C-alpha positions in Angstrom: 56.9 131.2 167.0 53.8 130.5 169.2 51.4 131.3 166.3 53.5 129.1 164.0 53.0 126.2 166.4 49.3 126.8 166.7 48.9 126.9 163.0 51.0 123.7 162.6 48.7 121.8 165.0 45.5 123.1 163.3 46.8 122.1 159.9 47.9 118.7 161.6 44.3 118.1 162.8 42.8 118.4 159.4 45.5 116.5 157.7 45.0 113.7 160.2 41.3 113.5 159.3 42.2 113.3 155.6 44.9 110.7 156.0 42.8 108.6 158.4 39.9 108.7 156.0 42.2 107.8 153.1 43.8 104.8 155.0 41.0 103.6 157.2 38.3 103.5 154.5 39.9 100.5 152.7 40.2 98.8 156.1 36.5 99.4 156.8 35.4 97.9 153.5 37.9 95.1 153.4 35.6 92.4 155.2 32.8 93.4 152.9 34.9 93.2 149.8 36.6 89.8 150.7 33.2 88.3 151.6 31.8 89.5 148.2 34.6 88.7 145.7 37.1 86.6 147.7 40.7 87.3 148.6 42.1 86.1 145.2 40.1 88.6 143.1 40.4 91.4 145.6 44.2 90.8 145.6 44.2 91.3 141.8 42.4 94.6 142.3 45.1 95.7 144.8 47.9 94.7 142.5 46.3 96.8 139.7 45.8 99.7 142.1 49.5 99.5 143.2 50.7 99.6 139.5 48.5 102.6 138.8 49.8 104.5 141.9 53.2 104.0 140.4 52.1 106.0 137.5 50.3 108.6 139.7 53.7 109.5 141.2 54.8 110.8 137.9 51.7 113.1 137.7 51.9 114.5 141.2 55.7 114.9 140.6 56.5 116.3 144.0 54.2 119.3 143.6 52.6 118.6 147.0 55.8 119.7 148.5 57.5 122.1 145.9 54.3 123.9 145.0 53.1 124.0 148.6 56.4 125.7 149.5 56.2 128.2 146.6 52.6 129.1 147.4 53.2 129.6 151.2 55.7 132.3 150.2 53.4 134.5 148.1 50.3 136.6 148.7 49.8 138.4 145.5 46.7 137.2 143.7 48.2 137.4 140.2 51.2 135.4 141.3 49.0 132.8 143.0 46.9 132.4 139.7 50.2 132.1 137.7 51.4 129.4 140.0 48.1 127.5 139.9 48.2 127.7 136.1 51.7 126.6 135.8 51.3 123.5 138.0 48.0 122.6 136.2 49.6 122.6 132.8 52.7 120.8 134.1 50.4 118.0 135.4 48.4 118.0 132.1 51.6 117.5 130.0 52.9 114.8 132.4 49.6 113.0 132.3 49.8 112.7 128.5 53.2 111.1 128.8 51.9 108.8 131.6 49.0 107.6 129.5 51.4 106.7 126.7 53.6 104.8 129.1 50.6 103.1 130.7 49.5 101.8 127.2 52.9 100.5 126.4 53.1 98.7 129.8 49.8 97.1 129.3 50.9 95.8 125.9 54.2 94.4 127.3 53.1 93.2 130.8 49.3 93.2 130.5 48.7 90.3 133.0 48.4 92.7 135.9 46.6 95.6 134.2 44.6 94.2 131.3 41.6 93.1 133.3 41.1 96.6 134.8 42.8 98.7 132.2 40.1 101.2 131.5 39.7 102.2 135.1 43.3 103.5 135.2 42.2 106.6 133.3 39.9 107.7 136.1 43.0 107.7 138.4 45.1 109.6 135.9 42.6 112.4 135.3 41.8 112.5 139.0 45.4 113.0 140.0 45.9 115.6 137.2 43.1 117.8 138.8 43.9 117.0 142.4 45.4 120.1 144.0 46.2 119.1 147.5 49.1 121.5 147.3 46.9 124.5 146.8 44.8 123.8 150.0 48.0 123.1 152.1 49.8 126.1 150.7 47.0 128.5 151.4 46.2 127.1 154.8 42.7 125.9 153.9 43.1 122.2 154.5 39.8 122.2 156.4 38.0 122.6 153.0 39.8 119.7 151.6 38.9 117.7 154.6 35.2 118.0 153.7 35.8 117.0 150.1 37.8 113.9 151.1 35.1 113.0 153.6 32.3 113.0 151.0 34.3 110.9 148.5 34.9 108.3 151.2 31.3 108.3 152.1 30.6 107.5 148.3 33.0 104.6 148.5 31.6 103.1 151.7 27.9 103.4 150.5 28.8 102.0 147.0 30.6 99.0 148.6 27.7 98.3 150.9 25.3 98.3 148.0 27.5 96.1 145.9 28.0 93.6 148.8 24.3 93.0 148.7 24.3 91.9 145.1 24.8 88.3 144.2 27.6 87.3 141.7 29.8 90.4 142.4 33.1 90.6 140.5 36.3 92.5 141.1 35.3 94.8 138.2 32.7 96.5 140.4 35.3 97.1 143.2 38.0 98.4 140.9 35.4 100.8 139.4 34.4 102.1 142.7 37.9 102.8 143.9 38.8 104.5 140.6 35.7 106.8 140.6 36.4 107.8 144.2 39.9 109.1 143.1 38.4 110.8 140.0 35.6 112.6 142.1 38.3 113.7 144.6 40.4 115.3 141.9 37.4 117.0 140.1 36.0 118.3 143.4 39.2 119.8 144.7 40.1 121.5 141.4 36.6 123.0 141.0 36.5 124.3 144.5 39.9 125.9 144.3 39.2 127.4 140.9 35.8 128.9 141.5 36.1 129.9 145.1 39.3 131.7 144.6 38.6 133.1 141.1 41.4 131.2 139.5 41.7 131.2 135.8 43.3 128.7 133.5 45.4 130.6 131.0 47.3 129.7 128.0 50.2 127.2 128.6 53.6 128.8 128.9 56.1 126.0 128.2 59.0 127.8 129.8 57.1 128.3 133.0 56.0 124.6 133.0 59.7 123.5 132.5 60.7 125.8 135.4 58.1 124.3 137.7 59.1 120.7 136.7 62.8 121.6 137.2 61.9 123.0 140.7 60.1 119.7 141.7 62.5 117.3 140.1 64.8 116.6 143.2 61.7 116.2 145.4 60.1 113.9 142.8 63.3 111.8 142.6 63.2 111.3 146.3 59.4 110.4 146.4 59.6 108.2 143.4 62.6 106.2 144.5 61.3 106.0 148.1 58.0 104.7 146.8 59.5 102.4 144.2 60.1 99.6 146.7 56.7 100.0 148.3 55.0 99.8 144.9 57.0 96.7 144.1 56.0 94.9 147.3 52.6 93.9 146.2 53.8 93.0 142.7 56.4 90.7 144.1 54.0 89.1 146.5 51.4 88.5 143.7 54.1 87.0 141.4 56.0 84.8 143.8 53.2 83.9 146.3 49.5 84.4 145.5 47.0 87.2 145.1 45.4 86.1 148.3 48.7 86.9 150.1 48.6 90.3 148.5 45.5 91.2 150.8 47.5 90.3 153.9 50.6 92.2 152.9 48.5 95.2 151.8 46.6 95.2 155.0 49.9 95.0 156.9 51.3 98.0 155.0 48.1 100.0 155.8 48.6 99.3 159.5 52.2 100.5 159.2 50.9 103.7 157.4 48.2 104.2 160.1 50.7 103.9 163.1 53.2 106.2 161.4 50.5 108.6 160.3 50.4 111.1 163.2 54.2 111.7 163.0 54.0 112.0 159.2 51.2 114.5 159.3 52.9 116.5 162.0 56.0 116.7 159.9 54.1 117.6 156.8 52.1 120.3 158.6 55.3 121.9 159.9 57.1 121.7 156.5 55.9 125.1 155.1 56.8 126.8 158.3 60.2 125.2 158.7 61.1 125.5 155.1 61.0 129.3 155.7 62.4 129.4 159.2 64.8 126.5 159.0 64.5 126.1 162.8 66.5 123.1 164.1 64.8 123.3 167.5 61.4 123.1 165.9 62.5 120.1 163.9 63.7 118.3 167.1 60.4 119.0 168.8 58.5 117.6 165.9 60.7 114.5 165.8 60.3 113.9 169.6 56.6 114.4 169.7 56.1 112.3 166.5 58.3 109.4 167.7 56.4 109.3 171.1 53.1 109.2 169.4 54.0 106.4 167.1 55.4 104.3 169.9 52.2 104.8 171.9 50.1 103.8 168.9 52.1 100.7 168.3 51.7 99.6 171.9 47.9 100.2 171.7 47.8 98.2 168.4 49.8 95.3 169.9 47.3 94.8 172.7 44.0 95.2 170.8 44.6 93.8 167.3 43.8 90.1 168.3 40.4 91.2 169.6 39.6 93.3 166.4 40.9 90.5 164.1 38.7 88.0 165.8 35.5 90.0 165.3 36.2 91.7 161.9 39.1 90.4 159.7 39.5 86.9 160.9 43.1 86.4 159.6 44.7 83.1 160.8 47.5 82.9 163.3 50.2 82.9 160.7 48.8 86.0 159.0 48.4 87.7 162.3 52.1 87.2 163.3 53.1 88.4 159.8 51.1 91.5 160.3 52.7 92.0 163.7 56.2 91.8 162.1 55.2 94.5 159.6 53.7 96.7 162.2 57.0 97.1 164.1 58.3 98.9 160.8 56.1 101.9 161.8 58.5 103.0 164.5 61.4 103.2 162.1 59.4 104.6 159.2 58.1 107.5 161.3 61.5 108.6 162.4 63.0 108.3 159.0 60.1 110.2 157.3 60.3 113.1 159.8 64.1 113.5 159.2 63.5 113.4 155.5 60.6 115.9 155.3 61.0 118.3 158.2 64.8 118.0 158.4 66.6 117.4 155.2 64.1 118.6 152.7 63.0 121.6 154.8 66.6 122.6 155.3 67.5 122.4 151.7 69.5 119.2 151.6 67.6 117.7 148.7 70.6 116.3 147.0 71.9 114.6 150.1 68.4 113.2 150.7 68.2 111.8 147.2 71.6 110.0 147.6 70.3 108.5 150.9 67.0 107.3 149.2 69.0 105.8 146.3 71.2 104.0 148.9 68.1 102.7 150.8 66.5 101.4 147.7 69.7 99.6 146.6 69.9 98.0 150.1 66.3 96.8 149.6 66.8 95.2 146.1 70.2 93.8 147.1 68.4 92.2 150.2 65.7 90.8 147.9 68.3 89.3 145.6 70.1 87.6 148.5 66.8 86.4 149.9 65.8 85.0 146.5 69.2 83.1 146.2 69.0 81.7 149.7 65.3 81.1 150.1 63.8 81.2 146.6 60.8 83.1 147.9 59.3 80.1 149.6 58.4 81.9 152.8 56.4 85.0 152.9 57.6 85.8 156.5 61.2 86.1 155.4 60.2 88.5 152.7 58.5 90.6 155.3 61.7 90.6 157.4 63.5 92.1 154.3 61.0 95.0 154.4 61.5 95.5 158.1 65.2 95.5 157.9 65.1 98.1 155.1 63.1 100.5 157.2 65.8 100.0 160.0 68.6 100.7 157.5 66.8 103.8 156.2 66.2 105.2 159.7 69.9 104.6 160.8 71.3 106.1 157.6 69.1 109.2 157.9 70.0 109.8 161.6 73.6 109.6 160.6 73.1 112.0 157.8 71.1 114.5 160.0 73.9 114.4 162.6 76.5 115.0 159.9 74.5 118.2 158.8 74.2 119.1 162.5 70.4 118.9 162.4 70.5 116.6 165.5 
């Protein structure tokens, strides 16, 4: 038990660095990008990125959990190679489907994707090659940390150079962001393949079908959970303005950062708890993660005005809107830990899927009511819909966990 806890916290440290680099790099470059291309054009880039991320969910298909779990349970080199091969071909076949769907979407609803259409392929091929699940399952997250760090350095340096050029367009920013994702996927794949002597063998369709079937419940949970998050920026862009997208995206990234420690702690414990199914370990993770999130929110509440004054320079209305969204982190962290380290780790995938569907239905029903009453005239009311959805999600999962005697 003691060694398991130590390994969990080691993995947590490296995952924290990866997640912080992923989330904080955009915040670091925000002021530079906004000053170079303006909020409106940057908002268009963010909406495009949000739509592309929707397609990337299909390619990742829950393998970061299902394949991680499978890999953590095997040691035989041949079996590891077989698993790597099966997951790779699964992602290749899904990528082909996604590219076709992406093209059809661009033909029908091209207003959000046409301008940056070609850059989407860098994301797709990057996700196809990205094998975070392998690093996590083999307990070598430290190596992935280095790869992520260097790709983020590439992004920061590229944006710094671009910001010095006159007449910069959103095309440059979209290209930099997409190349970063592509380089990340290529580097992680090549490192895993050549450092662990893994071989890409002939595709076995039955094995691919089995892997997709194993991941389908987790994919359904991830997809439906993320559906409302991906729609947020599209709704804001359509009913409000691309400039408002920057504010909402910034607020969502703050929510992600504040709930990050608990999310990573839960993710790091997932391989261990999926084998042990230890309720006491789950409760400890929930308690520690919840306390960390509350502490982080309190710190953010007191320092954000100072940071905003010297870096982002949002007006008072936008600052209060961001504060509303930040409260969501407390509810998100608890519901995420229950989902990943409680329900998913204990094998209650079907029940978790039903809960996710219920939460998503609550979100869209709330949007409909909000639209009927307010006609999307006030951004702040829309943010309250998001906040109440997080509260509903947390309460429903606590009830479900109690029903399954996990709490």
